N, C-alpha and C positions, 0 to 999 in steps of 0.2 A: 504494499500499499504506499509506505513512504517512498519507495523508488518511483512509483508512478506519479506521486505528488512531485517529486524532484524533477522529472521529466516535463510535466506540466508547468513548473516554475521556470524552468530554463526556456521552455517554447514562448511562455509569456514575456519573459525578458528579451528574448530575440525579437518578437513582435514589436515590443515598445521601442527597442533600438532602432528597428526598421522604420517605424513611424517617425522618430525623431530624424533619422538620415534622410528620410524622402522629403520631410518639411524642410530640413536645412538646404536640400538641393532645389526645392521649388522656390525658396526665398532668395535665391540668387538672382532672380529677375523680378521679384515683386516684394511688397511689405507684407508684415504679418497680418495687418488689418484687412487686406484684400485676400487673404489665403483662406480657402474653404477646407473643411475637414474632408469632404468627398474627394478633393484633389488629392489630399495626402493618402486616403485609404486606397484610392484607385491606383496610385503609383506603388503602394506595398502589394497589392492585390488581395485585399480582405474587405469585408463588408463594412459599410460606414457604422453600423451598430458596434463593431469590434473596436472602433476608436474609444468608446466611451468605457471599455474596460481598463482602459490606461490613463485617460485624460478627461477631465470634465468638459474642457472647451478648447478651442485653439490658442486661447490666452494661456490656459494652463499648460498646453504644449510649449507655448513660447517662453513661460517661466522656466520649464525644465531644460530647454535649449539655452537659457542664460546660464543655468548652474553648469551645463555641459561645457559652453563656450568659456566661461571665466575659470573652469576647472583646469582647462588647457593653458590658461594665462597665468595660473598661480605660480607654478615653478619658474616662469620667465621673470616675472615682476620680482620675486624674492631674489633671483640672481643678480638683477640690475642694481640692487642696493646693497650687495655684499661689500664689506669693508676691507677686504684683503689688499685692495690696491689703491693707489692715489687717485685723485679726483678724475683727471684727464683719462687715465687707463679704464677707470670705471665706465666713464661716458662712452669712450669709443667701443668697449665690450657691450654696453646696454643697448647702443644703437644697432649693433650687429645681431644681437639676440632678438630684438624686435623684428628686424628684417627676415631672419631665419624663422621666426614664429609665424610671420605673415606667409611665408612659403609654405610652412607645414600645415596652417589652419586658416587658409583663406576665407573659406565659407564662414566659419566662426567669426573672424574679424570683420567680415562685411555685415553679418547679421547684427553684431553689437554696435557698429558704427551707425547703422540704419535704424535701429529699433531704440537706442539710447534716448533718442528725442522723437520716437514714433508715436503713433496713434493708439498704441494699447497699453493703457494704464498699469495694469499689473505687471507688465513686462518691464515698462519704464521703472516702476518702483523697485523690482527685482534687481534691475541693473545698479540702480542707485545704492540698494542697501549692499549688494555685493562689493561695489567699489569702495564704499565706506568701511567695510571690513578689510579689504586690501590696503586702504590707507592706514588703519590702525595697525595692521602687520608691518608695513613699510615705516610707520612711525617707531615701532618697536626695535627695527633693524637699525634705523638711523641713531636711536638713543645709543646704541653701542659704539658709535663713532666718537673719537675723542674730540671731533669739530663741533659735535653737539653738547659739549660742555657748557653749562650755564643757560641752556634752553629750557624753557617750561613746555609742559604737555601741550598747551594750545599752539604755540608757535610751531612745535614738531609736528604736530598734526596737519597744520596749514601746509607746511613745507612738504609732508607725504603726499597731500592732495595735489600739489604742484607736479610733483613727479609722476604720480599715477596718471593725472589728466595729460601731461606731456607725452607719456608712453601710448596713450590711446590715440592722440593726435597724430603721433609718428607712425602708429601702425595703420591709421586709415590712409596717411599719405603714401606708404609704402604699398598699400592695397591698391590705390589707384595707379601708382608707378608701375605695377606689375603689367598693366595693359597698355603701356605705352612703350618705353625704351630703357636700356641700360643706363643713358645718360640722365634720364629723369630720375632713375633710382639713385644714382650717385648724387644728384642735386639733393634729393631728399635727405639722404644720408649727412651731407655736408650742413644743410639747414638744421636737422635734428640735433647735431653735434654742437652747433653754435647756440642753439636754444637752451639745451641742457647746460652748457658751460655758463650760460647767462644765470641760470638758476643757482648754479654752484657758486659764481662769484657773489651773487646776492646773498647766499647762505653765509659765506665767510664774513661779510660786512654788516650782517643784520644787527648784530648785537654790539657794533662799534660805536 
């Protein structure tokens, strides 16, 4: 009996993931607010009623996509604020990590960029909540840096949000550059490096 339940659970998880993957593919050409559940179930090859065994609505599916997309961002963001290197080395590495992440997860990056300010409120809120959690984690990492000596929690959190926002902006720009040329990609890398250096310079003089 337990073996049968295990098989059913695996199949249920496979169907759920198939729905997420299908939705992510369909969202490359449209926003979540225009996505119909019948489109998603048709792409997977299941009946529309099967959708409701996994998600309450397309908004609920969108929230699950947020968790999946930001889950892929999690290790990248943590690595960009590692304190083992000096500021310039860290920035160069961060820009390269963002570029590599976009190449690895282009659909996730496109989805977040579009839906962060999109028309589906639960998804906007889910993105905002997840990014706030990331900022808290980045703040904790920044607090370990000797450069943060004397900073209070509020200012460190503000700095963390600046870094997180800049990473997302850079990812969106790299996403657009993927569809143009290597020259545009290099231009984005140079711009992102300069922008992050500006944040770094401001950080060093903030308490001056």
